[in-house]
C-alpha positions in Angstrom: 10.9 -4.3 -1.0 8.3 -1.5 -0.9 8.3 1.3 1.7 5.1 -0.1 3.3 6.7 -3.5 3.7 9.8 -2.0 5.3 7.5 0.0 7.6 5.6 -3.1 8.6 8.7 -5.1 9.2 10.4 -2.4 11.3 7.3 -1.9 13.5 7.0 -5.7 14.0 10.7 -6.0 14.9 10.4 -3.1 17.4 7.4 -4.7 19.0 9.1 -8.1 19.3 12.2 -6.5 20.9 9.9 -4.3 23.1 11.8 -1.2 22.1 10.3 2.1 23.3 11.2 5.7 22.8 14.0 6.9 20.4 13.1 8.2 17.0 10.5 5.5 16.5 10.0 3.5 13.3 10.3 6.5 11.1 14.0 7.1 11.9 15.0 3.6 11.2 12.9 3.5 8.0 14.7 6.6 6.7 18.1 5.0 7.6 17.3 1.7 5.9 16.1 3.4 2.7 19.2 5.5 2.5 21.4 2.4 2.7 19.4 0.1 0.5 21.4 -1.8 -2.2 20.2 -4.0 -5.0 22.4 -6.8 -3.6 21.0 -10.3 -3.9 22.3 -13.1 -1.8 24.2 -15.6 -3.9 24.4 -19.4 -3.4 28.0 -19.1 -2.3 27.4 -16.4 0.3 24.4 -18.2 1.6 26.4 -21.4 2.0 29.3 -19.7 3.8 26.8 -17.9 6.1 25.2 -21.3 6.9 28.6 -22.8 7.7 29.4 -19.8 9.9 26.2 -20.0 11.8 26.6 -23.8 12.3 30.0 -23.1 13.8 28.6 -20.4 16.0 25.7 -22.6 17.2 25.9 -24.8 20.3 24.0 -27.5 18.5 25.1 -27.4 14.8 23.3 -30.6 13.9 19.9 -29.2 15.0 20.6 -25.9 13.2 21.5 -27.7 9.9 18.5 -30.0 10.3 16.2 -27.0 10.8 17.8 -25.2 7.8 17.2 -28.2 5.5 13.6 -28.6 6.7 12.9 -24.9 5.9 14.7 -25.2 2.6 12.7 -28.3 1.7 9.5 -26.2 2.4 10.7 -23.6 -0.1 10.6 -20.8 2.5 11.1 -17.4 0.9 14.0 -15.2 1.9 15.6 -18.0 3.9 19.1 -17.4 2.5 19.0 -13.6 3.0 17.9 -14.2 6.6 20.8 -16.6 7.2 23.2 -14.1 5.7 21.8 -11.4 8.0 22.2 -13.7 11.1 25.8 -14.5 10.1 26.6 -10.8 10.0 25.0 -10.3 13.4 27.2 -13.0 14.7 30.3 -11.0 13.7 29.1 -7.9 15.5 30.0 -8.3 19.1 28.3 -5.2 20.3 25.1 -6.1 18.6 25.2 -9.6 20.1 25.6 -8.1 23.6 22.7 -5.7 23.0 20.5 -8.6 21.8 21.5 -10.8 24.8 20.7 -7.9 27.2 17.4 -7.3 25.4 16.5 -11.0 25.7 17.4 -11.0 29.4 15.2 -8.0 30.0 12.3 -9.4 28.1 12.5 -12.7 29.9 12.6 -11.0 33.3 9.6 -8.9 32.4 7.6 -11.9 31.1 8.6 -13.8 34.2 7.3 -11.0 36.4 4.1 -10.9 34.4 3.7 -14.7 34.8 4.4 -14.5 38.5 1.8 -11.8 38.9 -0.7 -13.8 36.9 -0.1 -17.2 38.6 -0.3 -15.8 42.1 -3.9 -14.9 41.6 -4.9 -18.6 40.9 -4.9 -21.6 43.2 -5.4 -25.3 42.5 -8.8 -26.5 43.3 -8.9 -28.9 46.2 -10.2 -32.4 45.4 -12.0 -34.6 47.8 -10.5 -37.8 46.4 -7.5 -39.0 44.4 -7.6 -39.5 40.6 -8.5 -43.1 39.6 -6.3 -45.2 37.3 -8.9 -45.1 34.6 -9.1 -41.3 34.7 -5.3 -41.1 34.6 -5.2 -43.3 31.5 -7.8 -41.2 29.8 -5.9 -38.0 30.6 -2.7 -39.6 29.3 -4.4 -40.5 26.0 -5.8 -37.0 25.6 -2.4 -35.4 26.2 -0.8 -37.9 23.7 -3.4 -37.0 21.1 -2.8 -33.3 21.6 1.0 -33.7 21.3 0.7 -35.9 18.2 -1.8 -33.5 16.5 0.5 -30.6 17.1 3.4 -32.3 15.2 1.6 -34.5 12.7 0.4 -33.0 9.4 -3.3 -32.6 8.7 -5.0 -35.5 7.0 -5.5 -35.2 3.3 -9.3 -34.9 3.4 -9.0 -32.1 6.0 -6.5 -30.2 3.9 -8.7 -30.6 0.8 -11.7 -29.3 2.7 -9.8 -26.3 4.0 -8.6 -25.4 0.5 -12.1 -25.9 -0.9 -13.7 -23.7 1.7 -11.1 -21.0 1.2 -11.7 -21.0 -2.6 -15.5 -21.0 -2.2 -15.3 -18.1 0.2 -13.4 -16.1 -2.4 -15.5 -17.3 -5.4 -19.0 -18.2 -4.1 -20.4 -18.2 -7.6 -17.8 -20.6 -9.0 -17.3 -23.5 -6.5 -14.6 -26.1 -7.1 -15.7 -29.4 -8.5 -15.2 -32.3 -6.1 -14.4 -36.0 -6.7 -16.9 -38.5 -5.4 -16.1 -40.1 -2.0 -15.5 -43.5 -3.5 -12.3 -42.2 -5.2 -10.8 -41.8 -1.8 -12.5 -44.6 0.0 -11.1 -47.4 -2.2 -7.3 -47.7 -1.5 -6.9 -50.3 -4.4 -7.4 -47.4 -6.9 -4.4 -45.5 -5.7 -1.7 -47.8 -7.1 0.1 -47.8 -3.8 0.7 -50.5 -1.2 -2.3 -51.9 0.6 -0.8 -52.8 4.0 -2.2 -55.8 5.8 -1.9 -56.7 9.5 -0.4 -60.2 8.6 3.3 -60.5 8.9 5.5 -61.1 5.9 6.7 -64.6 5.0 5.3 -68.1 5.6 6.2 -69.5 9.0 5.6 -73.0 7.8 8.4 -72.8 5.2 10.9 -70.1 6.0 12.8 -68.9 2.9 16.1 -69.1 4.7 15.9 -72.9 4.7 15.9 -72.9 0.9 19.0 -73.1 -1.3 20.7 -69.7 -2.1 19.7 -69.8 -5.9 16.1 -70.5 -4.9 16.2 -67.6 -2.4 17.5 -65.3 -5.1 14.8 -66.2 -7.6 12.0 -65.8 -5.0 13.5 -62.5 -3.9 13.6 -61.2 -7.5 10.0 -62.1 -8.0 9.1 -60.3 -4.7 11.1 -57.2 -5.7 9.3 -57.0 -9.0 6.0 -57.0 -7.1 7.3 -54.4 -4.6 8.6 -52.1 -7.3 5.0 -51.8 -8.6 3.4 -51.2 -5.2 2.3 -54.7 -4.3 3.5 -56.6 -1.2 5.7 -59.7 -1.9 5.7 -63.0 0.0 8.9 -62.2 1.9 9.0 -58.4 1.6 6.1 -56.4 3.2 5.6 -52.6 3.2 5.1 -50.8 6.5 2.2 -48.4 7.1 3.1 -44.7 6.7 2.0 -41.8 8.9 1.7 -38.4 7.2 4.6 -37.5 5.0 7.0 -40.3 6.1 8.9 -42.4 3.6 7.8 -45.9 3.3 9.9 -48.6 4.9 9.9 -52.4 4.3 10.3 -55.6 6.4 12.4 -58.4 4.8 12.2 -62.0 6.1 15.0 -62.2 8.6 15.9 -65.8 7.6 17.2 -64.6 4.2 20.9 -65.1 3.4 22.8 -62.0 4.4 24.3 -61.3 1.0 21.0 -61.5 -0.8 19.3 -59.4 1.9 22.0 -56.7 1.5 21.4 -56.4 -2.2 17.7 -56.3 -1.8 18.1 -53.4 0.7 19.9 -51.5 -2.0 17.0 -51.9 -4.4 14.2 -51.2 -2.0 14.6 -47.4 -1.9 13.3 -47.4 -5.5 10.1 -48.9 -4.2 9.9 -46.3 -1.4 10.4 -43.5 -4.0 7.7 -45.1 -6.2 5.3 -45.1 -3.2 6.0 -41.5 -2.4 5.5 -40.3 -6.0 2.4 -42.4 -6.4 0.8 -41.0 -3.3 1.8 -37.5 -4.3 0.3 -37.9 -7.8 -3.0 -39.2 -6.4 -3.3 -36.6 -3.8 -2.3 -33.5 -5.9 -4.6 -34.6 -8.8 -7.6 -33.4 -6.7 -9.2 -30.2 -8.0 -8.3 -28.3 -4.8 -4.6 -28.2 -5.4 -4.7 -26.1 -8.6 -3.7 -26.4 -12.2 0.1 -26.1 -11.7 0.1 -29.2 -9.4 -2.2 -30.9 -11.8 0.3 -30.3 -14.7 3.2 -31.4 -12.5 1.4 -34.7 -11.5 0.5 -35.3 -15.2 4.2 -35.0 -16.1 5.2 -37.3 -13.2 2.5 -39.8 -14.3 4.1 -39.9 -17.8 7.5 -40.7 -16.2 5.9 -43.3 -13.9 4.4 -44.9 -17.0 8.0 -45.2 -18.4 9.1 -46.6 -15.1 6.3 -49.3 -15.1 7.3 -50.2 -18.7 10.8 -50.8 -17.4 9.5 -53.1 -14.6 7.4 -54.9 -17.2 10.5 -55.6 -19.3 12.3 -56.8 -16.2 9.4 -59.1 -15.4 9.6 -60.5 -19.0 13.3 -61.3 -18.5 12.5 -62.9 -15.1 9.9 -65.2 -16.7 12.5 -66.2 -19.3 14.8 -67.0 -16.4 17.3 -64.4 -17.6 17.0 -62.0 -14.6 19.3 -62.5 -11.6 19.4 -60.3 -8.5 22.7 -58.7 -9.8 21.1 -58.0 -13.2 18.1 -56.4 -11.5 20.4 -54.2 -9.5 22.3 -53.3 -12.7 19.1 -52.4 -14.7 17.5 -50.5 -11.9 20.4 -48.1 -11.1 19.7 -45.5 -13.8 16.1 -45.3 -12.8 17.0 -45.0 -9.1 18.4 -41.4 -9.6 15.3 -40.4 -11.5 12.9 -41.8 -8.9 15.0 -40.2 -6.1 14.6 -36.7 -7.7 10.9 -37.2 -8.3 10.3 -38.3 -4.7 12.4 -35.4 -3.4 10.4 -32.9 -5.4 7.1 -34.5 -4.3 8.2 -34.4 -0.6 9.2 -30.7 -0.9 6.0 -29.7 -2.6 4.0 -31.6 0.0 5.9 -30.2 3.0 5.8 -26.7 1.7 2.1 -27.0 0.8 3.1 -25.4 -2.5 0.6 -24.3 -5.1 0.8 -22.2 -8.2 3.8 -19.8 -8.2 5.4 -21.4 -5.1 5.5 -24.8 -6.8 7.2 -23.2 -9.9 9.7 -21.4 -7.7 10.6 -24.7 -6.1 11.0 -26.5 -9.4 13.0 -23.5 -10.8 15.4 -23.6 -7.8 15.9 -27.3 -8.2 16.6 -26.9 -11.9 19.3 -24.4 -11.1 20.8 -26.4 -8.2 21.4 -29.4 -10.6 23.6 -27.3 -12.9 26.5 -29.8 -12.6 24.3 -32.8 -13.2 23.0 -32.6 -16.8 20.6 -35.6 -16.6 19.0 -34.3 -13.3 18.8 -30.8 -14.7 17.1 -32.1 -17.8 14.6 -34.0 -15.8 13.8 -30.9 -13.6 13.6 -28.8 -16.7 11.0 -31.1 -18.2 8.9 -31.0 -15.0 9.2 -27.2 -14.7 8.2 -26.7 -18.4 5.2 -29.0 -18.0 4.1 -27.4 -14.7 4.4 -23.8 -16.0 2.1 -24.3 -18.9 -1.2 -23.5 -17.1 0.5 -20.6 -15.1 1.8 -19.1 -18.3 -1.7 -19.4 -19.9 -3.1 -17.3 -17.1 -0.1 -14.9 -17.6 -0.7 -14.6 -21.3 -4.4 -13.7 -20.9 -3.4 -11.1 -18.3 -0.5 -9.3 -20.2 -2.1 -9.6 -23.6 -5.8 -8.9 -22.9 -6.0 -7.7 -19.3 -8.2 -10.7 -18.2 -7.6 -12.8 -15.1 -8.9 -16.4 -15.4 -7.5 -18.0 -12.2 -10.0 -20.5 -10.9 -7.7 -21.9 -8.2 -6.1 -18.7 -6.9 -2.6 -19.6 -8.2 -1.6 -16.5 -10.2 0.6 -13.7 -8.7 -2.1 -11.0 -9.4 -5.2 -11.2 -7.3 -8.5 -9.4 -8.2 -10.6 -7.7 -5.6 -14.2 -6.7 -5.9 -14.1 -2.8 -5.9 -16.4 -0.4 -7.6 -14.8 2.2 -9.8 -17.7 4.6 -9.0 -16.4 5.0 -5.5 -13.4 7.0 -6.8 -15.6 10.0 -7.0 -17.1 9.4 -3.5 -14.5 8.3 -1.1 -11.4 10.4 -0.3 -9.4 7.3 0.8 -10.5 5.0 -2.0 -7.6 3.0 -3.4 -9.1 1.6 -6.5 -6.0 1.8 -8.6 -3.8 0.3 -5.9 -6.2 -2.3 -4.5 -8.4 -3.6 -7.4 -5.5 -5.7 -8.5 -2.7 -6.6 -6.1 0.4 -8.8 -6.1 0.5 -11.8 -3.8 4.2 -12.3 -2.9 4.2 -16.0 -2.2 2.5 -16.8 -5.6 5.3 -15.1 -7.6 7.6 -17.6 -9.3 11.2 -16.8 -8.4 12.1 -16.4 -12.1 9.4 -13.7 -12.5 10.2 -11.8 -9.4 12.0 -9.0 -11.2 9.1 -8.5 -13.6 6.3 -8.7 -11.1 5.5 -5.0 -11.1 5.5 -4.8 -14.9 3.2 -7.8 -15.2 0.8 -6.2 -12.7 0.9 -2.8 -14.5 0.5 -4.4 -18.0 -2.7 -6.1 -17.1 -4.1 -3.1 -15.2 -3.6 -0.8 -18.2 -5.4 -3.2 -20.6 -8.1 -3.8 -18.0 -8.9 -0.1 -17.8 -9.3 0.1 -21.6 -11.5 -3.0 -21.5 -13.8 -1.6 -18.9 -14.4 1.4 -21.2 -15.9 -1.0 -23.7 -13.0 -1.5 -26.0 -11.6 -4.9 -26.8 -7.8 -4.8 -26.8 -5.3 -7.6 -27.7 -1.5 -7.2 -27.9 -0.4 -7.5 -31.6 3.0 -9.0 -30.4 1.2 -11.8 -28.5 3.3 -15.0 -28.5 3.2 -18.1 -26.4 5.3 -17.7 -23.2 7.4 -20.8 -22.5 9.6 -21.5 -19.6 13.3 -21.5 -20.3 16.5 -21.2 -18.2 17.4 -18.1 -20.3 15.1 -15.6 -18.6 15.7 -13.0 -21.3 13.3 -14.8 -23.7 10.1 -14.2 -21.7 11.4 -11.0 -20.2 11.4 -9.5 -23.8 7.9 -10.7 -24.4 6.7 -9.1 -21.1 8.5 -5.9 -22.0 6.8 -5.8 -25.4 3.3 -6.4 -23.8 4.0 -3.7 -21.2 5.1 -1.1 -23.8 2.0 -1.8 -25.9 -0.4 -1.6 -22.9 1.2 1.6 -21.7 0.8 3.2 -25.1 -2.8 2.1 -25.6 -4.0 3.5 -22.2 -2.0 6.6 -22.4 -3.2 7.4 -26.0 -6.8 6.6 -24.9 -6.6 9.0 -21.9 -4.7 11.8 -23.7 -6.4 11.8 -27.0 -9.8 10.3 -26.8 -10.6 11.4 -23.2 -8.6 14.7 -23.4 -6.9 14.4 -20.1 -4.8 17.5 -20.5 -7.8 19.6 -21.5 -9.7 18.4 -18.5 -6.8 19.3 -16.2 -6.7 22.8 -17.8 -10.4 23.2 -17.2 -9.9 22.3 -13.5 -7.1 24.8 -13.4 -9.4 27.6 -14.8 -11.7 27.3 -11.8 -9.9 25.7 -8.9 -6.6 27.6 -9.4 -8.5 30.9 -10.4 -7.1 31.0 -13.9 -10.1 32.9 -15.3 -9.9 36.3 -13.6 -13.0 37.9 -15.2 -15.1 34.9 -14.3 -14.2 35.2 -10.6 -14.8 38.9 -10.5 -18.2 38.5 -12.1 -19.0 35.5 -9.9 -18.1 37.2 -6.6 -20.1 40.3 -7.6 -23.1 38.1 -8.2 -22.9 35.9 -5.2 -21.5 38.4 -2.6 -24.8 39.0 -0.9 -25.8 35.3 -1.0 -22.5 34.1 0.5 -22.7 36.5 3.4 -25.6 34.5 4.8 -25.1 31.7 7.3 -24.5 28.4 5.5 -27.8 27.0 6.6 -29.7 29.9 5.1 -28.1 29.5 1.6 -30.2 28.0 -1.1 -27.8 25.8 -3.3 -30.0 25.9 -6.4 -29.7 29.7 -6.4 -25.9 29.5 -6.1 -25.9 27.0 -9.0 -28.0 29.5 -11.1 -25.6 32.4 -10.4 -22.6 30.1 -11.2 -24.2 29.3 -14.5 -24.8 33.0 -15.2 -21.2 33.9 -14.4 -19.9 31.1 -16.6 -22.1 32.2 -19.6 -21.1 35.9 -19.3 -17.3 35.4 -19.1 -14.5 34.0 -21.1 -15.2 30.6 -19.3 -18.0 30.2 -21.8 -15.5 28.9 -24.3 -14.6 26.0 -22.0 -16.2 22.8 -23.3 -16.2 21.2 -19.9 -17.7 24.1 -17.9 -20.9 22.1 -17.3 -19.0 19.7 -15.0 -18.3 22.5 -12.5 -20.6 22.3 -9.4 -21.1 24.1 -6.1 -20.2 22.4 -2.8 -20.8 23.8 0.7 -18.3 22.2 3.1 -19.0 21.6 6.9 -15.8 23.3 8.0 -13.8 26.3 7.0 -10.6 25.7 5.0 -8.2 26.2 8.0 -10.1 23.6 10.1 -10.2 21.2 7.2 -6.4 21.5 6.6 -5.5 21.2 10.3 -7.7 18.0 10.5 -5.9 16.5 7.5 -2.5 17.4 8.9 -3.4 16.1 12.4 -4.2 12.5 11.1 -2.2 9.9 13.1 -0.8 12.6 15.5 -1.3 13.5 19.1 -3.5 16.5 18.1 -5.9 14.4 16.1 -8.4 13.7 19.0 -8.3 17.3 20.2 -9.0 18.7 16.8 -11.7 16.2 16.0 -13.3 16.8 19.3 -14.0 20.5 18.5 -17.6 21.1 17.6 -18.5 22.3 14.1 -18.8 26.0 13.8 -22.5 26.7 13.9 -22.1 30.3 12.6 -20.1 29.3 9.5 -20.8 31.8 6.7 -21.3 30.9 3.1 -17.9 32.4 2.1 -16.1 30.2 4.6 -18.0 27.0 3.5 -18.0 27.7 -0.2 -16.1 25.5 -2.6 -16.3 24.1 -6.1 -16.7 20.5 -7.1 -16.1 18.8 -10.4 -17.7 15.8 -12.1 -15.2 13.3 -13.5 -16.2 10.1 -15.1 -14.3 6.8 -15.6 -11.5 6.3 -16.7 -10.3 9.9 -16.0 -11.3 9.4 -12.4 -8.2 7.3 -12.0 -6.1 10.5 -12.4 -8.6 13.1 -11.1 -9.9 11.0 -8.2 -11.5 12.3 -5.0 -8.2 12.6 -3.2 -6.9 14.9 -6.1 -10.1 16.9 -6.1 -9.9 17.4 -2.4 -6.4 18.9 -2.8 -7.7 21.1 -5.6 -10.5 22.2 -3.3 -8.1 23.1 -0.5 -6.0 25.2 -2.8 -9.1 26.9 -4.2 -10.7 27.7 -0.8 -7.4 29.1 0.5 -7.1 31.4 -2.5 -10.8 32.2 -2.6 -10.7 33.4 1.0 -7.6 35.5 0.3 -9.5 37.1 -2.7 -12.4 37.7 -0.4 -10.2 39.5 2.2 -8.6 41.6 -0.6 -12.1 42.7 -1.7 -13.0 43.7 1.9 -9.8 45.8 2.1 -10.6 47.4 -1.3 -14.1 48.2 -0.1 -12.6 49.9 3.0 -10.4 51.9 0.6 -13.4 53.0 -1.4 -15.5 54.0 1.6 -12.5 55.9 3.1 -12.6 58.2 0.1 -15.4 60.1 1.8 -13.0 61.4 4.5 -11.2 63.6 2.0 -13.9 66.2 2.2 -13.3 66.7 6.0 -10.8 69.1 7.5 -7.3 68.1 8.5 -8.2 68.0 12.2 -8.6 64.2 12.0 -5.8 63.5 9.5 -3.4 62.2 12.1 -6.1 59.8 13.5 -7.0 58.4 10.2 -3.5 58.3 8.9 -2.7 55.3 11.1 -5.8 53.4 9.9 -5.1 54.2 6.2 -1.5 53.1 6.6 -2.5 49.8 8.3 -5.1 49.1 5.6 -2.4 49.6 3.0 0.0 47.3 4.8 -2.8 44.6 5.0 -3.7 45.0 1.3 0.0 44.8 0.4 0.3 41.6 2.4 -2.7 39.9 0.9 -1.9 40.9 -2.7 1.7 39.8 -2.4 0.6 36.4 -0.9 -1.8 35.9 -3.8 0.8 36.9 -6.3 3.3 34.5 -4.8 0.8 31.6 -4.8 -0.4 32.2 -8.4 2.7 33.3 -10.2 5.6 31.9 -8.3 4.1 28.5 -7.2 1.2 27.4 -9.3 2.1 28.6 -12.7 5.7 27.3 -12.8 4.7 24.0 -11.2 1.9 23.7 -13.7 4.2 24.2 -16.6 6.6 21.6 -15.2 3.7 19.1 -14.9 2.6 19.9 -18.5 6.1 19.2 -19.8 6.3 16.0 -17.8 3.0 14.8 -19.1 4.2 15.2 -22.7 7.1 12.8 -21.9 5.2 10.4 -19.7 5.4 6.8 -21.0 2.6 5.2 -18.9 -0.3 6.0 -16.7 1.7 5.6 -13.5 4.0 8.4 -14.6 1.0 10.6 -15.2 -0.4 9.8 -11.7 3.0 10.5 -10.2 3.4 13.9 -12.0 -0.1 15.0 -11.2 0.2 14.0 -7.5 3.6 15.7 -7.3 2.1 18.9 -8.8 -0.6 19.0 -6.2 1.7 18.1 -3.3 4.2 20.8 -4.3 1.5 23.4 -4.6 0.1 22.6 -1.2 3.6 22.6 0.4 4.8 25.9 -1.2 1.4 27.6 -0.5 2.1 26.9 3.3 -0.9 24.5 3.5 1.1 21.5 4.8 2.7 23.2 7.8 0.3 23.6 10.8 2.4 26.3 12.4 2.5 28.5 9.3 -1.1 27.8 8.7 -2.2 28.9 12.1 -0.2 32.2 11.9 -1.6 32.9 8.4 -5.2 32.2 9.7 -4.7 34.7 12.5 -3.4 37.3 10.1 -6.5 36.8 7.9 -8.7 37.1 10.9 -7.1 40.4 12.0 -7.6 41.8 8.5 -11.3 40.7 8.5 -11.9 42.2 12.0 -10.1 45.5 10.9 -12.3 45.8 7.8 -15.4 45.2 10.0 -14.3 47.9 12.4 -13.6 50.4 9.7 -16.9 49.7 7.9 -18.8 50.2 11.2 -17.1 53.5 11.8 -17.7 54.6 8.2 -21.3 53.6 8.6 -21.7 55.7 11.8 -20.2 58.7 10.0 -22.7 58.3 7.2 -25.5 58.1 9.7 -24.3 61.3 11.4 -24.2 63.0 8.0 -27.7 61.9 7.1 -29.0 63.1 10.4 -27.4 66.5 10.0 -28.7 66.9 6.4 -32.2 66.0 7.6 -31.9 68.5 10.5 -32.6 65.9 13.2 -29.5 66.4 15.4 -29.9 68.6 18.5 -26.4 70.1 18.3 -26.7 71.2 14.6 -27.4 74.8 13.8 -31.0 75.3 12.5 -31.0 76.6 9.0 -33.5 79.2 7.9 -36.8 78.1 6.3 -35.8 79.6 3.0 -32.4 77.7 2.7 -32.3 75.1 0.0 -31.0 71.5 0.1 -27.5 72.4 -1.1 -27.0 74.8 1.7 -28.1 72.2 4.2 -25.7 69.7 2.8 -22.8 72.2 3.0 -23.5 73.1 6.6 -23.8 69.4 7.6 -20.4 68.7 6.0 -18.8 71.7 7.7 -20.1 70.6 11.1 -19.1 67.0 10.7 -15.6 68.0 9.6 -15.2 70.2 12.8 -16.5 67.5 15.2 -15.1 64.3 13.6 -12.3 64.3 16.2 -14.8 64.2 19.0 -16.7 61.4 17.3 -13.7 59.1 16.9 -12.5 59.9 20.4 -15.9 58.9 21.8 -15.6 55.5 20.0 -12.0 55.0 21.2 -11.0 54.7 17.6 -7.4 55.6 18.1 -6.8 52.8 20.7 -8.6 50.2 18.5 -6.5 51.1 15.4 -3.3 50.9 17.5 -4.3 47.5 18.8 -5.0 46.2 15.3 -1.6 47.6 14.1 0.2 46.0 17.0 -1.4 42.5 16.5 -0.9 42.6 12.7 2.8 43.6 13.1 3.5 40.9 15.6 1.8 38.2 13.6 3.5 39.3 10.3 6.9 39.4 12.0 6.3 35.9 13.4 5.3 34.6 10.0 8.4 36.1 8.4 10.6 34.6 11.1 9.1 31.1 10.7 9.4 31.4 6.9 13.1 32.2 7.3 13.6 29.2 9.6 11.9 26.8 7.2 13.6 28.2 4.2 17.0 27.7 5.9 16.5 24.5 7.8 14.1 22.5 5.6 15.6 23.9 2.3 12.2 25.3 1.3 13.8 28.0 -0.8 10.6 28.9 -2.7 9.2 30.4 0.5 12.0 32.8 0.9 10.6 34.9 -1.9 7.6 35.8 0.3 10.1 37.4 2.7 11.7 39.4 -0.1 8.3 40.6 -1.3 6.9 41.5 2.1 10.2 43.0 3.4 11.1 44.7 0.1 12.5 47.8 1.9 14.3 46.1 4.8 11.7 47.3 7.3 11.6 44.0 9.2 15.2 43.0 8.6 16.7 44.3 11.8 14.0 42.7 14.0 14.3 39.4 12.2 18.1 39.4 12.8 17.5 40.2 16.5 15.1 37.3 16.8 17.5 34.9 15.1 20.3 35.9 17.5 18.0 35.4 20.5 17.0 32.0 19.2 20.7 30.9 18.7 21.5 32.1 22.2 18.7 30.0 23.6 19.8 27.0 21.6 23.4 27.4 22.8 22.2 27.7 26.5 
């Protein structure tokens, strides 16, 4: 059972029991998955569980009757359910809890009904209801009751199946028999019931001698065995799926009548099988049922030959009633089995795989009866031929030809081009899906491999290559499952190898992934330095003012003038300007299906988004590589790239501050203590950003990439490749702190503090430069006026001397010291908070890779004491 199925069943059970609170569905799902076992309920355990439940039930007959009814309908998972219920019966505490839950639910529903009913009142009528109106009402109620229990008429069922098929396949409607096939009952080969009673009242058969009665009855029985009413035996009309009954002339001798009653079940079986064959031969019931009815028709032909031979003996006067009973007994068992199968298929409304499951189970259930098992084996082999033809085309060529929707794999109309457009597109998972009730029970274990085999071949076919499995052999039903299991295994191995070689060698999947790594994971350092130098001024603009073609041209220039020029897939790299910054995008993704989703989505889009914040790369991937590098994978690459790109941008800003601060070396030491704090803070910020980048690139992405590359070399099928690639991206996102909203918010605030600090320093440096320019040009009032003969060099020397002496006053006027102190305090608090949260997650959630960030940022133990103090305070709060 898949995880999604478990999730669905647990949620449905919680809603039925009206359970609220607790850990919710997730807690129970984790518990169930931890305790899952491959245990399959056996026939013995199911039988003992059935007996135990019958003993526990207050009405065991009703329980057993219901069980047999469901078993006859071939209800899936009936035995596991009975086994589960028997285990619940043994658990007294669970029984008490369920009884209490049922009592509470009944009380709440009663209160709801009482609240509802009190708001209504019966309309007052001026006169009493007449007898005619009462009769009409009684008839309507009777019709409603009968229609709720009786099965639908055959023509209604056929119309429903036809409409269902035409809705799925509007271009290929089902063929339909003409109406006269159904309107002429004489064509069916079954009894034509007449309203006249059986027997001749003028000459009752009971008045004749016993030998004459026997001869007349033998003749009547031969007619009845072929579906024709006799003189003294008449068939009763049947309603729905009932077995046919007969009326025998009551004046017959008791001994003769008793022997006739023993033979008549064969006629009833014949009627049931004949009706089944005629009904299921319609186009709407599918090829498996057609094949089953054809096999049954062959057996019925043998049966009619037997009746003909008996009639020949009767005409020769050699057939007595006892001889008829003797000759008919071997056939009785065969007809009983055929009628039982026909009734079960009819009651269960079986088609395709469900019909084969029923036949397979019957074959195994008759293990002790060799003749019955041989009969069921013959029927199952015949019925499985069309199903296995569909299976062969699917596993050998990747083609589904299923005109009546019987095969276990269902095709959906999805466009493969959407993989590059829609983030949530599920082409690989939803183009072909398994329909559980169509899986024959003997193919249940191989269902996933059958699905994957056809999918692999279908991908190669859609690329214009015709593929056929070289080991293709006819699949035949057998009780030894290993025979067709080996054939499916061979087809699966061939399909896996064909698609994997096609993607790896012809489509160069690994080279494509390396190309994406060059750009999205910043593998090409010289390219990025050159690109950021070229686009720095353009990306500083608001995103609405940026001209995308200009960015594309600069990207092309950077690609051609760096080592990326050797990449054969560089032309597939494109520019993409996103509507949100990376932190907002990540928080929106992480908030899906949580309480914060509405609050985050309600925030308006940042109108002042800069080009740097909106910038991202995109990549063009064509079919079939888009199965692996789909929109979801590209979005993850984009998140990683935008995160690292913004870190690289902040690092460049801090480096520019370092360059501009070199100007202060020429000033006197009066201001050294003021600028020392700013220089130290800049160095701490630069150390933080560089270490974070080093950690992400060399301790997360590179090792994880090498693991993925090694795994791809040993991958045996495309599902393994998908799994390894998705695991690589998930691990990168998790270890880069992009899947934890709390860490993400702290990191975002740290980056914001760094950016604001660089802006403040750049503004101060700019003001110093303006002051210097003013002094050099002699425009400041407080500057000493140089003589007219002084040259430019002397003016520059005097301006520098004045600025060095008065720089303390300038920074004091701008409150520079308090601003730097505030930046230092905010950065220190946020960094300490980040280290504390990282230590918690690395300990509690076993995220040991994150602990290396703490070692790198706290390399000299500067934060160790405060982190330990915070841990003690947290433990004290938890204890309190």
